[in-house]
C-alpha positions in Angstrom: -24.8 33.6 -5.1 -26.7 32.5 -2.0 -25.9 34.4 1.2 -26.3 31.3 3.3 -23.5 29.4 1.6 -20.1 29.7 3.2 -17.6 31.7 1.4 -14.5 30.0 0.4 -11.2 31.4 1.6 -8.0 31.1 -0.3 -6.5 28.9 2.5 -9.3 26.4 2.1 -10.9 27.1 5.5 -14.6 27.4 5.7 -16.4 30.4 7.1 -19.8 31.0 8.6 -22.3 28.2 9.5 -20.1 25.4 8.3 -17.3 26.4 10.6 -19.8 26.5 13.5 -21.1 23.0 12.5 -17.6 21.6 12.5 -16.8 23.2 15.8 -20.0 21.7 17.3 -19.1 18.2 15.9 -15.6 18.6 17.4 -17.0 19.5 20.8 -19.5 16.6 20.6 -16.6 14.2 19.7 -14.6 15.6 22.6 -17.5 15.1 25.0 -18.0 11.6 23.7 -14.2 10.9 24.3 -14.5 12.3 27.8 -17.5 10.1 28.6 -15.6 7.1 27.3 -12.5 8.0 29.4 -14.7 8.6 32.5 -16.3 5.2 32.0 -12.9 3.6 31.7 -11.7 5.5 34.7 -14.7 4.3 36.7 -14.1 0.7 35.6 -10.4 0.8 36.6 -11.3 2.4 39.9 -13.8 -0.3 40.6 -11.3 -2.9 39.6 -8.7 -1.3 41.9 -11.2 -1.3 44.9 -12.1 -4.9 44.3 -8.5 -6.0 44.0 -7.6 -4.1 47.1 -10.5 -5.7 49.0 -9.5 -9.2 47.7 -5.9 -8.6 48.8 -7.0 -7.5 52.3 -9.3 -10.5 52.6 -6.3 -12.7 51.5 -4.1 -11.2 54.2 -6.7 -11.7 56.9 -7.4 -15.3 55.8 -3.6 -16.0 55.6 -3.1 -14.6 59.1 -6.0 -16.7 60.5 -4.6 -19.9 58.8 -1.1 -19.1 60.1 -2.4 -18.6 63.7 -4.5 -21.8 63.4 -1.4 -23.7 62.2 0.7 -22.3 65.0 -2.0 -23.1 67.5 -1.9 -26.8 66.6 1.8 -27.1 65.7 2.7 -29.3 68.7 -0.2 -31.8 68.0 1.9 -34.5 66.3 4.7 -34.2 68.8 2.2 -34.4 71.7 0.4 -37.4 70.1 3.8 -39.2 70.0 4.2 -38.6 73.7 0.9 -40.1 74.7 2.0 -43.7 74.6 4.9 -42.7 76.9 2.5 -41.1 79.4 0.3 -44.2 79.1 3.2 -46.5 80.0 4.2 -44.3 82.9 0.6 -44.5 84.2 0.6 -48.2 83.8 3.9 -48.6 85.7 2.7 -46.4 88.5 -0.6 -48.3 88.8 1.1 -51.7 88.7 3.6 -50.6 91.4 0.7 -49.2 93.6 -1.2 -52.5 93.1 1.8 -54.4 94.2 2.0 -52.2 97.3 5.2 -50.4 96.3 5.5 -46.7 97.3 9.3 -46.3 97.2 11.3 -43.6 95.6 11.3 -45.3 92.2 7.5 -45.2 92.0 7.5 -41.6 93.2 10.1 -40.7 90.6 8.0 -42.3 87.8 5.0 -40.4 89.0 6.9 -37.2 89.0 8.1 -37.7 85.4 4.5 -38.5 84.4 3.3 -35.3 86.0 6.1 -33.2 84.4 5.1 -34.5 81.0 1.4 -33.8 81.6 2.3 -30.3 82.8 4.5 -29.7 79.7 1.6 -30.8 77.5 -0.9 -28.7 79.4 1.3 -25.6 78.7 1.0 -26.4 75.0 -2.8 -26.7 75.2 -3.0 -30.4 75.5 -5.5 -31.5 78.2 -6.9 -34.9 79.3 -10.5 -35.9 78.6 -12.1 -36.9 81.8 -15.3 -38.6 80.7 -16.2 -40.9 83.7 -19.9 -40.3 84.6 -20.5 -38.2 81.5 -22.8 -39.1 78.6 -21.0 -41.0 75.8 -20.0 -38.6 73.1 -18.7 -40.3 69.9 -16.7 -37.1 69.1 -14.7 -37.4 72.3 -14.9 -41.1 73.2 -14.4 -44.5 71.6 -16.6 -47.1 73.1 -14.5 -50.3 73.5 -16.9 -52.2 75.8 -20.5 -52.1 77.1 -21.5 -53.1 80.5 -25.0 -53.2 82.1 -25.2 -51.0 85.2 -28.6 -50.4 86.8 -27.3 -47.4 88.8 -26.6 -45.1 85.9 -28.5 -44.2 82.8 -27.7 -46.0 79.5 -24.9 -44.5 77.4 -23.0 -43.2 80.4 -19.2 -43.6 80.5 -18.4 -46.0 83.3 -14.7 -46.4 83.0 -11.7 -45.2 81.0 -9.4 -47.8 79.5 -7.1 -45.4 77.7 -7.0 -41.7 78.5 -8.1 -39.3 75.8 -6.6 -35.9 75.1 -7.6 -32.6 73.5 -5.3 -30.0 72.0 -7.2 -26.7 72.5 -10.6 -27.5 71.0 -9.7 -30.5 68.9 -9.5 -34.2 69.8 -5.9 -35.4 69.8 -6.8 -38.9 70.8 -10.3 -40.0 71.8 -10.7 -41.7 75.2 -11.3 -45.5 75.0 -14.2 -46.1 77.4 -16.6 -48.6 78.8 -20.2 -47.5 78.3 -23.3 -48.4 80.3 -26.2 -50.2 78.7 -29.7 -50.9 79.9 -29.4 -53.7 82.4 -31.5 -55.7 84.8 -32.5 -54.0 88.0 -32.7 -57.0 90.3 
């Protein structure tokens, strides 16, 4: 009998080198399982971190959108009030043109000022373009008029007041714009 061969035991277990080889294989298998588990753990940890970052970005974006919506919430209501303000301004201008300055004219002017103040508190402000260069983002050119005293594309007159809500145009100003004219 060869001395290197493992001796058989009555319970079927191996002895000697074969037992050491099986133990090494078992350790190698255990190490391989640990590596696989470590890779899975790292993948799940990476997925968790990305999911957490995505959720935080979602929360920030949602908050920004909510604040943006809240900031411009009164826009439609304010836009509905603009014709009322226009009519009050026309009534006051017509009364002043007719030479009336009585309490009714003063009352209409006060109501107009109260509405403008209310809108101002909500971030709605008038666009005052007279003398400014024409800006198609803020103004709507309704007419052109030659004027040798101002450069071309300058707003000469406002036909309908424009309004902004914070940094957005609520209604562009309808304006008369200068064009190149004769200088005689």
